[in-house]
DRENGUDREN-751178 format. One record per atom (N, C-alpha, C, CB): x, y, z. Coordinates in steps of 0.02 Angstrom, whole numbers, padded with zeros to 5 digits, always signed. Each point is the difference from the previous one (the first is absolute). Glycine has a CB too. Example, Ala and Ser with C-alpha at 12.3 -4.5 7.8 and 13.67 -1.06 7.14 Angstrom:
+00660-00284+00390;-00045+00059+00000;+00045+00060+00000;-00095-00059+00062;+00077+00112-00098;+00042+00059+00003;-00039+00055+00037;+00059-00032-00108;
% end
This chain:
+00114+00560-00224;-00034-00035+00054;+00041-00040+00021;-00098+00008-00034;+00097-00016+00107;+00036-00023+00060;-00056-00058+00029;+00073+00128+00030;-00056-00186-00033;-00048-00042+00026;+00043-00055+00050;-00085+00019-00114;+00041-00022+00167;+00053-00029+00062;-00047-00035+00050;+00094+00103-00005;-00072-00139+00037;-00049-00058+00052;+00037-00037+00033;-00085-00017-00067;+00052-00010+00119;+00045-00072+00029;-00059-00041+00024;+00123+00054+00051;-00097-00123-00015;-00029-00040+00027;+00009+00011+00074;+00008-00067-00098;-00058+00077+00128;+00003+00007+00077;-00002-00083+00044;-00075+00135-00022;+00119-00137+00071;-00002-00033+00044;+00024-00089-00043;-00101+00107+00081;+00162-00075-00123;+00004-00062-00037;+00066+00001-00028;-00120-00010-00026;+00197-00027+00033;+00057+00009-00005;+00006-00030-00066;+00033+00009+00119;-00027-00010-00154;+00024-00064-00070;+00055+00025-00050;-00129-00045-00009;+00145-00006-00009;+00067+00023-00046;-00006-00033-00088;+00087-00009+00133;-00134-00009-00139;-00016-00030-00071;-00067+00027-00017;+00067-00112+00015;-00101+00120-00078;-00044+00000-00023;-00002+00069-00036;-00040-00087+00077;-00023+00101-00123;+00001+00055-00046;-00053+00047+00028;+00038-00069-00104;+00000+00146+00083;-00042+00026+00023;-00003+00061-00068;+00018-00045+00147;-00064+00062-00168;-00020+00048-00059;-00068+00037-00007;+00073-00075-00052;-00078+00135+00033;-00063+00042-00035;-00015-00022-00048;+00021+00087+00031;-00097-00081-00034;-00040-00016-00066;-00031+00054+00007;-00016-00120-00017;+00027+00153-00057;-00039+00083-00007;-00057-00015-00071;+00135+00099+00044;-00181-00062-00037;-00044-00006-00062;-00027+00063-00013;-00031-00112+00019;+00042+00143-00088;-00009+00068-00003;-00050-00001-00068;+00125+00046+00064;-00126+00008-00084;-00042+00014-00053;-00011-00044-00049;+00028+00094+00023;-00091-00106-00047;-00007-00065-00059;+00018-00061+00015;+00020+00068-00075;-00016-00092+00144;+00013-00078+00039;+00077-00001-00026;-00136-00083-00007;+00174+00154+00007;+00083-00039+00002;+00021-00012+00060;+00043+00053-00089;-00004-00112+00089;+00021-00007+00082;+00070-00013-00019;-00110-00056+00073;+00146+00067-00015;+00071-00003+00019;+00035-00048+00049;-00023+00107-00027;+00063-00133+00027;+00022-00036+00050;+00080+00009+00023;-00096-00077-00042;+00090+00102+00111;+00060+00022+00025;+00026-00030+00049;-00027+00084-00033;+00105-00144+00036;+00016-00029+00050;+00041+00039+00041;-00016-00093-00056;+00032+00082+00122;+00042+00017+00049;+00038-00050+00044;-00071+00086-00009;+00112-00068+00050;+00031-00047+00038;-00047+00023+00071;+00139-00017-00069;-00097-00043+00108;-00027-00007+00073;+00060+00055+00049;-00057-00156-00022;+00035+00175+00086;+00055+00045+00036;-00046-00040+00069;+00048+00152-00084;+00000-00191+00108;-00012-00035+00086;+00008+00048+00031;+00043-00106+00005;-00082+00130+00057;+00016+00026+00073;-00038-00054+00037;+00010+00137-00017;+00034-00093+00098;-00014-00048+00044;-00071-00053+00011;+00081+00088+00039;-00148-00053-00061;-00053-00034+00022;-00046+00011-00074;+00015+00022+00152;+00011-00001-00196;-00044+00016-00068;+00041-00012-00046;-00070+00083+00033;+00035-00082-00096;+00041-00001-00053;-00031+00028-00058;+00052-00091+00046;-00013+00151-00084;-00024+00066-00025;+00017-00033-00077;+00028+00114+00107;-00068-00080-00170;+00008-00007-00044;+00040+00058-00035;-00090-00076+00022;+00152+00072-00044;+00024+00064-00021;-00025+00032-00046;+00079-00033+00031;-00075+00111-00020;-00024+00059-00036;-00010-00027-00075;+00065+00092+00081;-00121-00099-00123;+00007+00011-00069;-00007+00073-00026;-00041-00114-00006;+00077+00118-00048;+00001+00080-00025;-00029-00008-00072;+00115+00048+00070;-00154-00027-00088;-00025+00034-00075;-00002+00049-00018;-00047-00051+00000;+00099+00068-00064;-00025+00059-00013;-00056+00033-00046;+00098-00012+00034;-00118+00048-00023;-00077+00016-00026;-00003+00001-00076;-00024+00076+00102;+00084-00064-00140;-00002-00009-00058;-00020-00065-00036;+00069+00083+00022;-00066-00125+00038;+00004-00074-00029;-00071-00040-00010;+00117-00005+00062;-00169+00059-00033;-00066-00009+00020;-00036+00055-00043;+00027-00048+00123;-00076+00008-00161;-00070+00056-00031;-00040+00048+00036;-00020-00087-00059;+00012+00150+00040;-00041+00031+00032;-00071-00024+00023;+00069+00071-00055;-00085-00064+00108;-00070-00013-00003;-00002-00042+00098;-00020-00022-00186;-00028+00001+00193;-00004-00055+00068;+00020-00056+00007;-00072+00039+00013;+00117-00048+00042;+00038-00064+00022;-00013-00017+00057;+00078+00019-00059;-00083-00094+00069;-00011-00033+00076;+00073-00042+00001;-00155-00018+00008;+00178+00001+00058;+00052-00021+00007;-00029-00060+00066;+00085+00123-00054;-00049-00170+00050;-00018-00052+00044;+00078-00033+00043;-00120-00027-00096;+00156+00023+00148;+00047-00029+00022;-00011-00072-00004;+00025+00095+00061;+00013-00154-00062;-00010-00074-00019;+00073-00030+00058;-00061+00013-00166;+00053-00053+00200;+00055-00043+00009;-00024-00065+00007;+00066+00083+00048;-00025-00132-00066;-00023-00056-00003;+00080-00060+00022;-00120+00058-00104;+00092-00099+00135;+00076-00052+00016;-00039-00086-00001;+00087+00108+00111;-00048-00137-00090;-00020-00070+00011;-00058+00004+00060;+00127-00052-00038;-00110+00088+00081;-00049-00016+00060;-00039+00066+00016;+00082-00091+00054;-00074+00151-00072;-00037+00054-00005;-00026+00029-00049;+00049+00005+00067;-00114+00046-00076;-00020+00013-00045;-00050+00078+00014;+00021-00142-00037;-00002+00197-00001;-00043+00049+00019;-00005+00054-00062;+00029-00024+00130;-00077+00079-00110;-00018+00040-00053;-00021+00064+00055;-00044-00102-00111;+00080+00150+00065;-00043+00073+00035;-00044+00007-00020;+00064+00059+00018;-00100+00008+00029;-00052+00030-00052;+00013+00031-00061;-00047+00014+00086;+00000+00000-00125;+00009+00016-00065;+00006+00091+00007;-00076-00127-00056;+00125+00172+00030;+00013+00073-00008;-00020+00020-00054;+00083-00001+00058;-00101+00058-00060;-00008+00028-00054;+00034+00061-00017;-00089-00055+00013;+00110+00083-00063;+00034+00048-00030;+00001+00035-00051;+00033-00046+00047;-00022+00102-00073;-00017+00027-00072;+00063+00021-00019;-00118+00040+00013;+00134-00047-00078;+00072+00027-00040;-00037+00076-00044;+00076-00156-00029;
% end
């Protein structure tokens, strides 16, 4: 599973970017990543998760960014293992 996203119209050098996953029976998982600055945006580096680390069933994922001055969450996405 590959998770990636970015922050439009903001160039930041600090903060936290991570994915929150929720799976079968309420299992939750957090995967942190680093930031990648571009001239007019900031991206969260791609998060890679081996499917052997995830239980079979339905999962949801949301990418979250937070810093001292900005905060944001992606829409929730769903996938099945």
